C-alpha positions as CSV (number, residue, x, y, z in Angstrom):
1,M,-156.9,242.9,215.8
2,T,-155.5,240.4,218.2
3,I,-157.3,237.3,219.0
4,N,-157.4,236.5,222.7
5,T,-154.5,233.4,223.1
6,S,-155.8,232.2,226.2
7,M,-159.2,231.0,224.8
8,K,-160.1,231.5,221.2
9,L,-163.8,231.4,220.7
10,A,-165.2,230.6,217.4
11,D,-168.2,229.0,215.2
12,I,-167.1,226.2,212.9
13,V,-168.6,224.7,210.0
14,F,-167.5,221.5,208.1
15,E,-168.3,220.6,204.5
16,G,-169.4,217.2,203.3
17,G,-167.3,215.1,201.4
18,G,-168.0,211.5,202.0
19,V,-164.8,209.5,203.4
20,K,-162.7,212.5,202.9
21,G,-164.1,213.7,206.1
22,I,-161.1,212.1,208.0
23,G,-159.1,215.0,206.7
24,L,-161.7,217.0,208.7
25,V,-160.3,215.4,212.0
26,G,-156.7,216.4,211.4
27,A,-157.4,219.9,210.6
28,L,-158.9,220.2,214.3
29,K,-155.7,219.1,216.0
30,P,-153.9,222.3,215.0
31,F,-156.8,224.4,216.5
32,E,-157.0,222.8,219.8
33,Q,-153.3,223.2,220.1
34,K,-153.8,226.7,219.6
35,G,-156.5,226.9,222.6
36,F,-159.7,227.3,220.1
37,Q,-163.0,226.5,221.8
38,W,-166.1,226.1,219.5
39,K,-169.4,227.9,220.4
40,N,-171.6,226.9,217.7
41,I,-170.8,223.9,215.2
42,C,-172.5,223.1,211.9
43,G,-171.9,220.3,209.7
44,N,-173.0,218.7,206.4
45,S,-172.8,214.8,205.1
46,A,-169.5,213.8,206.4
47,G,-168.9,217.1,208.2
48,S,-172.2,216.1,210.3
49,I,-170.3,213.3,211.7
50,V,-167.2,214.8,212.9
51,T,-169.0,218.0,214.2
52,A,-171.4,215.9,216.1
53,L,-168.6,214.1,217.6
54,V,-167.0,217.3,218.6
55,A,-170.5,218.6,220.0
56,V,-170.5,215.8,222.6
57,G,-167.1,216.3,223.7
58,Y,-164.8,214.5,221.9
59,S,-160.9,215.9,221.1
60,S,-159.5,215.3,218.0
61,D,-157.2,212.6,219.0
62,E,-160.2,210.6,220.2
63,I,-161.9,211.2,217.1
64,K,-158.9,210.0,214.9
65,K,-159.0,206.5,217.1
66,L,-162.8,206.3,216.2
67,M,-162.1,207.1,212.5
68,I,-159.1,204.6,212.5
69,E,-160.9,201.9,214.2
70,L,-164.2,202.3,211.8
71,D,-164.7,199.6,209.3
72,Y,-165.6,201.5,206.1
73,T,-166.4,198.5,204.2
74,K,-169.5,197.9,206.4
75,I,-170.9,201.5,205.4
76,A,-172.0,200.1,202.5
77,D,-174.4,197.7,203.8
78,K,-176.9,196.7,201.0
79,S,-180.3,195.3,201.8
80,H,-180.9,191.7,201.8
81,S,-181.9,190.2,198.2
82,I,-183.2,186.9,197.3
83,M,-181.0,187.5,193.9
84,P,-178.1,189.0,195.2
85,F,-176.8,189.3,191.5
86,L,-179.6,192.0,191.0
87,S,-179.1,193.7,194.1
88,N,-177.9,196.7,192.9
89,V,-180.6,197.3,190.5
90,Q,-183.3,196.2,193.0
91,N,-182.0,198.5,195.8
92,L,-181.8,201.4,193.1
93,L,-185.3,200.9,191.7
94,L,-187.3,200.0,195.1
95,K,-185.1,201.7,197.7
96,K,-183.7,204.7,195.6
97,G,-180.3,203.9,197.1
98,L,-177.8,201.1,197.2
99,F,-176.9,201.3,200.9
100,K,-179.1,201.3,203.8
101,G,-177.0,203.7,206.1
102,D,-178.0,201.3,209.2
103,Y,-174.1,200.6,210.2
104,I,-172.9,204.1,210.3
105,K,-176.4,205.6,212.2
106,N,-175.9,202.8,214.9
107,W,-171.9,203.6,215.0
108,I,-172.9,207.3,215.5
109,D,-175.5,206.5,218.4
110,D,-173.2,204.3,220.0
111,A,-170.4,206.8,219.8
112,L,-172.4,209.7,221.1
113,S,-174.2,207.8,223.9
114,K,-170.8,206.6,225.3
115,K,-169.6,210.0,225.5
116,L,-172.3,211.6,227.1
117,K,-172.6,208.2,229.3
118,L,-176.3,207.9,228.7
119,S,-177.8,204.8,230.4
120,N,-180.3,202.1,229.1
121,K,-179.2,202.6,225.6
122,R,-180.7,205.8,225.3
123,K,-179.9,207.8,222.1
124,V,-178.7,211.5,221.9
125,T,-180.7,213.9,220.8
126,F,-180.8,217.9,220.1
127,G,-182.2,218.3,223.7
128,N,-179.0,216.8,225.2
129,L,-176.7,219.6,223.3
130,I,-178.3,222.7,224.4
131,I,-176.2,225.8,225.4
132,P,-177.6,227.1,229.1
133,N,-179.1,230.5,229.0
134,E,-178.1,230.9,225.0
135,Q,-181.1,233.4,223.8
136,G,-179.3,234.2,220.4
137,I,-180.7,233.2,217.1
138,L,-179.4,232.3,213.3
139,L,-180.0,234.1,210.0
140,N,-182.0,237.0,211.7
141,N,-184.9,234.4,211.9
142,K,-186.2,233.8,215.4
143,K,-187.1,230.1,214.2
144,Y,-183.2,229.2,214.3
145,K,-181.7,229.1,217.6
146,R,-178.1,229.5,218.8
147,K,-179.1,227.3,222.0
148,Y,-178.4,224.3,220.0
149,K,-174.8,223.7,219.9
150,L,-175.2,221.5,216.9
151,H,-176.7,222.0,213.4
152,I,-176.9,219.7,210.4
153,I,-177.8,220.2,206.7
154,A,-179.9,218.0,204.7
155,T,-182.5,218.3,201.6
156,D,-186.1,217.5,201.4
157,I,-186.0,216.5,197.7
158,S,-190.1,216.1,197.8
159,R,-190.4,219.7,198.8
160,G,-187.2,220.9,196.8
161,K,-185.8,222.6,200.2
162,M,-182.9,222.6,202.2
163,I,-183.5,221.8,205.8
164,I,-181.6,223.2,208.7
165,L,-181.7,220.6,211.9
166,P,-183.2,220.4,214.4
167,E,-185.3,223.6,214.0
168,D,-187.0,222.6,210.5
169,I,-188.0,219.4,211.9
170,A,-190.9,221.1,213.6
171,E,-192.4,221.4,210.2
172,Y,-193.1,217.8,210.1
173,G,-194.7,217.5,213.4
174,I,-191.5,216.6,215.3
175,N,-190.1,218.4,218.3
176,P,-186.8,219.5,217.3
177,N,-185.6,218.5,221.4
178,E,-186.5,215.2,220.7
179,L,-185.0,214.6,217.3
180,Q,-182.2,212.1,217.3
181,V,-178.8,213.4,216.3
182,S,-177.8,210.1,214.7
183,L,-181.1,210.8,212.5
184,A,-180.3,213.9,211.4
185,I,-176.9,212.6,210.5
186,R,-178.5,209.8,208.2
187,M,-180.4,212.2,206.5
188,S,-177.3,214.6,205.8
189,I,-175.2,211.7,204.6
190,S,-177.7,210.3,202.4
191,I,-175.7,210.6,199.2
192,P,-178.1,210.2,196.1
193,Y,-178.0,206.9,194.3
194,F,-175.5,205.5,197.2
195,F,-177.4,205.8,200.3
196,Q,-181.3,205.0,200.5
197,P,-183.1,208.5,201.2
198,V,-184.5,209.0,204.7
199,K,-188.3,208.9,204.5
200,L,-190.2,211.6,206.9
201,F,-193.9,211.5,207.3
202,N,-195.1,215.2,207.5
203,K,-197.7,214.8,210.3
204,N,-199.0,218.2,209.5
205,S,-199.6,217.8,205.9
206,N,-200.0,213.9,205.8
207,K,-197.5,213.7,202.9
208,K,-194.1,212.0,202.9
209,S,-190.8,213.8,202.2
210,L,-187.4,212.1,201.1
211,I,-184.5,213.7,202.6
212,V,-181.0,213.4,201.3
213,D,-177.4,214.8,201.3
214,G,-177.5,218.6,202.3
215,G,-175.0,218.9,199.7
216,V,-177.3,218.7,197.0
217,L,-178.5,222.4,197.8
218,S,-175.3,223.5,199.8
219,N,-172.3,221.5,200.9
220,Y,-170.7,224.5,202.4
221,P,-173.0,226.4,204.6
222,V,-170.3,228.8,206.3
223,W,-172.9,231.7,206.4
224,I,-175.1,229.8,209.0
225,F,-173.8,231.4,211.9
226,D,-173.4,235.2,210.4
227,I,-174.7,238.1,212.2
228,N,-175.8,241.7,211.0
229,G,-172.6,244.0,211.5
230,I,-169.3,242.8,212.4
231,P,-169.0,239.6,214.4
232,Q,-167.4,239.5,217.9
233,Y,-165.7,236.3,217.2
234,P,-165.0,234.4,213.8
235,T,-166.9,231.7,212.0
236,I,-164.3,229.1,210.6
237,G,-165.0,227.0,207.5
238,F,-163.2,223.6,206.9
239,K,-163.5,222.8,203.3
240,L,-162.4,219.7,201.5
241,G,-160.7,220.0,198.1
242,G,-158.3,218.1,195.9
243,N,-155.3,219.3,194.0
244,K,-155.9,222.1,191.1
245,E,-155.6,219.1,188.7
246,I,-158.5,218.0,186.9
247,R,-159.2,214.3,187.9
248,E,-161.0,212.1,185.2
249,H,-163.9,210.1,186.2
250,K,-163.7,206.3,184.3
251,I,-167.1,205.6,183.3
252,T,-167.9,202.4,182.3
253,N,-171.4,201.5,183.7
254,I,-174.6,203.3,185.1
255,L,-173.1,202.8,188.5
256,N,-169.9,204.7,188.0
257,F,-171.8,207.2,185.8
258,S,-174.2,208.0,188.5
259,S,-171.1,208.1,191.3
260,S,-169.4,210.9,188.5
261,I,-172.6,212.9,188.8
262,I,-172.7,212.9,192.3
263,E,-169.1,213.4,192.9
264,T,-168.7,216.3,190.6
265,M,-172.0,217.9,191.8
266,L,-170.8,217.9,195.5
267,E,-167.2,219.0,194.8
268,A,-167.9,221.7,192.4
269,Q,-170.9,223.3,193.3
270,D,-170.0,225.6,196.3
271,D,-166.5,226.5,194.9
272,I,-168.8,228.6,192.5
273,H,-170.6,230.5,195.0
274,I,-168.2,231.5,197.8
275,R,-167.4,235.1,197.9
276,E,-164.0,236.6,198.1
277,M,-164.4,237.3,201.6
278,D,-165.4,233.6,202.8
279,F,-162.1,232.5,201.6
280,L,-160.4,234.6,204.1
281,R,-162.3,232.3,206.8
282,T,-161.7,229.0,204.8
283,C,-159.4,226.5,205.7
284,K,-159.3,224.2,202.7
285,I,-157.9,220.6,203.0
286,N,-156.3,218.9,200.3
287,T,-158.0,215.4,200.2
288,L,-155.3,213.9,198.2
289,D,-157.3,213.0,195.0
290,I,-159.4,210.5,197.2
291,K,-162.9,209.8,196.2
292,T,-165.9,210.8,198.3
293,T,-167.4,207.4,197.9
294,D,-164.1,205.3,198.6
295,F,-165.8,203.0,201.0
296,N,-162.8,200.6,200.4
297,I,-160.2,203.1,201.7
298,C,-157.1,201.6,203.3
299,S,-155.3,202.3,206.3
300,D,-152.3,204.3,204.7
301,K,-154.8,206.5,203.1
302,I,-156.7,207.2,206.0
303,L,-153.4,208.5,207.7
304,A,-152.8,210.4,204.7
305,L,-155.7,212.3,204.7
306,Y,-155.5,212.9,208.6
307,N,-152.1,214.2,208.1
308,S,-153.0,216.3,205.1
309,G,-155.8,217.9,207.1
310,N,-153.2,218.6,210.1
311,S,-151.0,220.2,207.7
312,C,-153.4,222.7,205.9
313,A,-154.8,223.7,209.2
314,K,-151.2,224.7,210.1
315,D,-150.7,226.7,207.2
316,F,-154.1,228.3,207.6
317,L,-153.4,229.5,211.1
318,K,-150.3,231.3,210.1
319,T,-152.1,234.0,208.3
320,F,-155.4,233.7,210.1
321,E,-155.3,236.5,212.4
322,N,-154.5,239.0,209.5
323,D,-157.0,237.3,207.1
324,Y,-159.8,237.4,209.6
325,E,-158.9,241.2,210.1
326,K,-159.1,241.7,206.6
327,Y,-162.6,239.7,206.5
328,R,-163.8,242.2,209.3
329,I,-162.8,245.2,207.1
330,M,-164.8,243.9,204.2
331,R,-167.7,242.9,206.1
332,S,-168.1,246.4,207.6
333,N,-168.1,247.7,204.0
334,V,-171.2,245.6,203.0
335,S,-174.4,246.9,204.4
336,D,-176.8,244.6,206.7
337,R,-179.5,244.9,203.9
338,S,-177.5,243.9,201.1
339,Y,-175.9,241.1,203.4
340,N,-179.1,239.5,204.4
341,S,-180.4,239.8,200.7
342,F,-177.7,237.5,199.8
343,I,-178.4,235.1,203.0
344,S,-182.2,235.0,201.9
345,K,-181.3,234.1,198.4
346,N,-179.0,231.3,199.1
347,I,-181.1,229.7,202.1
348,F,-184.9,230.4,202.0
């Protein structure tokens, strides 16, 4: 199979990984240079930030500029405390997280609205990201619509359930078209202990839910755009990973103990579950041993992460056509029934 060289249509899925998501931006550039066009886009945690920027029309060069200019230290925005020396303990006990997440949400709102040129400080909603005349569905479930160019993954820990946004917001009595993209991202980036969870009041059940990082249940949802049979065009996953050496965590107090737990969970979880054929459509990005929660990252490391993503994507593209043909052959040998069973066990 030869992929059309004039316009290569694909769906993309971006893994979460905190500040390591800068590597995802670097990986986009070689695909743009090869003429790839993105149909449906899905992101989780940090990946949701990059995918939202892509969904509204930012190029990789424009996103790189935004990421370089972003003040990462302000992402760690703590709630005000009358006793600053107890602020960490107070935020964890009362707010269930160290940081408010207001800075990054407002930054996203500004970036998205600016690109779509919305007036009167209107915020971008999923209703702004509908693909005209698209009638397709996702996951063999009429609930999930391909008409939404962007999908974001989060976790409702009150209900013990992964939620796919915007569609699943309807379960809380909210119109999916009216859901703010920045709020969905704020849910998806809520790394437990670090960011305060988003509180959602369910209008249908009169109960409150706490929403956290989608990576708690699936950090790499490469399956989300899969269909029965052989796909007409590929889904390409972008996965963040370090080198193969084991990195030791220095644990000296309860905070970095919690940090080590969360990072281990997010970094290792989906590697266990990725099927062999999914590796064939996965561009793995070396994140240079940079921590998920390194909010004090310096400019040199930002550029190093970007360049690493760029280099890894170029290597991936060298064998992609052959690898994707292998994927199609492997997919054709799996019955739709068994494939759908796999999806159901991992999602619903």
